[in-house]
C-alpha positions, -999 to +999 in steps of 0.1 A: +333+782+115+348+799+146+347+775+176+328+792+205+351+773+230+381+793+215+362+826+221+355+815+257+391+810+266+395+844+283+363+836+303+377+803+314+409+820+326+390+848+345+365+825+361+392+800+372+412+829+388+380+840+407+373+805+418+409+800+429+407+831+450+374+820+466+389+786+474+424+797+484+419+786+520+403+753+513+424+721+513+408+709+481+410+740+461+434+746+432+468+727+431+493+742+406+504+708+393+469+694+389+458+726+372+487+726+348+479+690+339+442+698+333+451+728+312+476+707+292+449+682+285+425+710+273+451+725+250+459+691+235+422+685+229+420+717+210+450+708+189+436+674+180+402+690+171+421+714+148+440+685+131+408+665+126+386+692+114+388+679+078+375+645+089+346+660+108+335+684+081+341+660+053+322+631+068+293+652+083+290+672+051+287+640+031+261+626+056+241+658+054+241+656+016+227+621+019+203+629+047+172+607+052+151+634+069+149+672+072+144+678+109+166+710+110+155+745+103+135+771+123+128+773+160+114+737+160+145+724+144+167+742+169+148+728+198+149+693+183+186+696+179+191+708+214+174+677+229+188+652+203+223+665+207+220+663+245+206+628+243+235+618+220+259+631+246+241+610+273+245+579+252+281+586+244+289+595+280+272+564+294+290+542+268+322+558+280+316+543+314+304+509+302+329+499+274+365+497+284+379+512+251+357+542+255+366+544+292+402+547+281+391+576+260+372+592+289+391+583+321+414+614+319+384+636+327+379+617+360+416+613+369+419+645+390+413+644+427+403+680+426+369+694+415+373+729+401+365+747+369+400+737+357+388+700+359+363+708+331+392+715+308+407+681+315+396+667+281+406+637+261+429+639+231+412+610+214+376+621+219+374+643+188+377+612+167+361+585+190+330+606+194+323+610+157+302+577+153+277+589+180+270+623+164+270+610+128+232+603+128+224+640+134+234+653+099+216+622+085+185+635+102+188+668+085+208+690+109+235+710+092+271+701+103+278+736+115+246+736+136+256+702+152+291+716+160+276+748+174+252+729+197+280+706+208+301+736+217+272+751+236+268+719+256+305+719+265+303+755+276+273+748+298+291+718+313+322+739+321+301+757+348+291+724+364+326+717+377+326+737+409+320+733+446+312+769+451+275+764+439+256+741+462+221+737+447+199+755+422+164+749+436+138+736+413+162+735+384+177+704+400+146+685+388+154+688+351+187+705+345+222+691+351+237+711+379+270+713+398+254+691+425+244+664+400+278+665+383+297+664+415+281+630+420+293+619+386+329+627+395+327+610+429+342+575+434+319+568+464+304+534+456+268+548+452+281+575+429+301+555+403+286+555+368+257+579+377+245+612+363+258+610+328+238+641+316+252+670+296+226+697+299+194+680+310+193+655+339+160+641+325+179+613+307+194+600+339+160+601+356+143+583+326+169+556+322+177+548+359+212+563+362+203+593+385+217+596+420+213+627+442+242+642+461+238+631+497+273+626+511+303+646+501+319+631+469+354+617+470+369+627+436+392+607+413+393+571+400+394+539+419+430+532+407+446+566+413+466+581+385+495+591+409+509+614+382+505+649+370+519+640+336+491+647+310+505+620+287+501+594+315+466+607+321+457+604+285+472+570+276+476+548+308+444+530+302+450+524+265+484+510+275+467+487+300+443+475+273+472+467+250+489+448+278+458+427+284+453+420+247+489+410+243+485+385+273+452+372+261+450+334+256+422+335+231+405+358+207+375+360+230+397+371+259+413+397+237+380+411+226+368+410+262+398+431+272+387+458+249+350+459+252+342+447+287+327+470+314+357+486+330+343+480+364+335+443+358+364+420+365+343+388+367+353+359+344+385+378+334+417+363+347+442+385+330+460+411+352+435+435+366+451+467+354+422+491+349+394+506+369 
């Protein structure tokens, strides 16, 4: 199946060029080094997806053949998949901010101190594999693997447009849709913005589960321990290296496990070197 994100690459390039022109006089517009790092991360993500296609289609095909329900099919099935896929993304995304191993997988997306459409392409090289367990229930529920993949691609394309400061608010849509304003909050490292607004398409999940925060003050972008590098390999693997260092220095199995699964923002009762935030 042709990946819609591949088809959209020319659109990405054109819209980034337009945004760069609009922002050319702003201090926090496009930076060539940062943009190159983001694009390198995006290309790497596509390469890994290509290399792991067999794993995805093999596993999801097997799960679909052994499905326990038949929720897919027709307009009702498409609507069900839209909301279930989006809820799956919310759970995955929130887990990525709550479990250190998954934060290591996700932190690259937050590592830029810029907020442009190019930031949307700053994707993880490990997520094509690490995300599989979260989406695996969907073919078990009767959604065809190609439909799950298509809906996931649609979600990513929607989220691409959220990564901009050129759109301020979208009126009443702010009540139930994820918007650039809501997602700017998610990328902010302001204390009140950290670990908020995990939505993909619909902001309703954050409102329902208590993780919503409106944009009030201007977000300060980046992570609390700045990356200080434009090297995409550093962006992808620094946190994994920090985890390995902490596991190596652990004085017990409990500490080693804690180093991997603890909340990345919680340093209480953890007296190893505080490498990651």
